[in-house]
Residue, then its C-alpha position, 0 to 999 in steps of 0.5 A: x462505506x466501510x473499508x477494512x484492510x488488514x496487511x499482515x506482512x509487508x517485506x522491505x529490502x533495502x530500508x534501514x530498520x530505523x526508517x521502518x516505522x516512517x515508512x509504516x506511518x506514511x504508508x497507513x496515512x497515504x493509503x487511508x487518503x487514497x481509499x477515501x478518495x477512490x474506494x474499490x468499485x466492487x467488494x472483494x477479498x484479495x488473499x495476497x497483492x503483489x505490487x510492482x517493485x517501488x525503488x526506495x527513495x532516500x526519504x522514507x516518507x516518499x517511499x511509503x507514499x509510493x507503496x501506498x499507491x502501488x497497493x491502492x492500484x492493486x486494490x482498485x484496478x479492474x483485474x484486482x492485482x491480487x492472487 
């Protein structure tokens, strides 16, 4: 199965600019793992995904993992989570 995911923009409020690379790396790594373990059950395109607000923990890696979980849920939930 081939999964192609393009994230054009993520707006992170309350994250220090110096933490952005760690958040990005953690998001990418964890989302790759989640999509490999549990890919979407049907092919679909989501123009915009609006995940719920995720409180930013002090650890940028933990925050990236939390973001990955919300994005994955939006891609794999029955309603699609997109708009």
